[in-house]
C-alpha positions, 0 to 999 in steps of 0.5 A: 783163192780168186786173187791167187787164180788171177795172179797165176793166170797173169803169170801164165800170160807173161810166160808165153810168147809168139815169134812170127817170121814173115814169108811166103809158103811154097818151094818157089819162095825158098831162100828168097829175100822176102822169106828171111823171116822164115829162114831165121825161125828155121835156124832158131827152131833147129838150134832149140831141137824142135820142129815145125808142124803144119797147122791152121794158117801156119807152120808152128813149133814150140820151144822153151827158154828158161821156163818161158814157152815160145811159139814160133809161127811161119804163116802159110797165108802168104805175105799180104794176109799174114795178119790173119794167121798172127791174130788167130794164133795170138787168140788160140794161145792167149798171147799178149801183144807185149809178147809178140815179135814179128821178124821181117825183111827190110829194104832200107837196111844193108844186108845182115843189119838188124833193127828192133823196134817196139812199135811203129809203121809198116814202112810199106811192108805188106806183111806188117801192114796186114798185121797192123790192120788185123790187130788194129794196132802198131804197138807190137815189137818187130825185128827188121832184117836188112836185105838191101844192096845196089840192085834193089834200086832198080826193081824192088818187087823182083829184088825182094822175090829174088834169091840171095847170092852166095856172098849175101847169104854168107853175110846174113848167115854170119849174123844168125847166132847174134840174131838167135841171142837177140831173140833169147834176149827179147823173151828173157829181158824184153824189147827195151833191153834188147833194143839197147843191146842189139841195135848198135 
């Protein structure tokens, strides 16, 4: 009986996922390049006919993908303290670090390009840096969304906090369906297969 309980508990853990989109809360940050993680999760949530509700340290939505429960989190702690929200909800929902995926903007990738990684450094991204510090680990999956163009070489802070141009958003939005499919892949097939299929 104990063995069966432990087996069921392990199965439950494996079937729960936390996907985090990084950004800053508040209307003044809507549609800014630094908030692309929020935009992706809004699209993903809408496609799955769910909705975000305000909760502790973040806005949270729940969806189901072929029997797997997926929590979508938009931290409301501001970018530099994203780890506080991620750590809280991982503990609250009993999520293994293997089942965590963090979506962030990336200045080193051209606009709309996506890159999955199973682990790694923050690359100077304040949100990822704080998550690493809070979890005391770099061993979590992340999806980087390219936001780069020629302007970002002038003033990076103003650039990431600036809004997408119409042409940039058109490029980004044209990839949203691919990104949605890649998130489904992460949940159903894992990070390695997702990297193989979507990093090209």
